[in-house]
C-alpha positions, 0 to 999 in steps of 0.5 A: 405720408399721412403721419408725416403730413400732420406732424406740423399740426401735432407739433403746433398743438403740443408747443402751444399747449405747453405755453398757455394757461388753458391748454384744453381750449387750443385747437388747430385746423389744417388746410392744404392747397397749392400754396402749401399748408395753412395752420389756423390756431385758436386759443382762449382769449386770455392766452393770446398774449402768451402766444403772440409775445412781446412785439410778436416775438413768440409768434415769430419764433413759432412760425420759424419752428413750423417752417423748419418742420415743414422743410423736413416734410417738404411742405410750406407751412403758414400759421394764422392765429385766429382772433378769439371771441372776447379778446381784449386786444385793441384793434390795430387801427386805433391809436392808444392816445390821441394827440394832446391839443395845445390851447395857447393864446 
């Protein structure tokens, strides 16, 4: 079962390398515990937008495909996309614009 158990990892690597501009920087770590399989994806900071997609659409699609691969191999597969060093994405807690102050009277 060693070949089929890493099929999810190989599939994710192939898929993401096909999407990004820096395929040599793609790295997938695989951990198995009682919750199932956890795949941690590391990509170049410049490729984060391509992996996540608009409103997370690409990441959601990748997760759906991994779920199908997991079902085929009787495993629950989860994906964690690691925030790369030097990422230009703003933290989620910040608001892009502060509300404008009105100074009438």
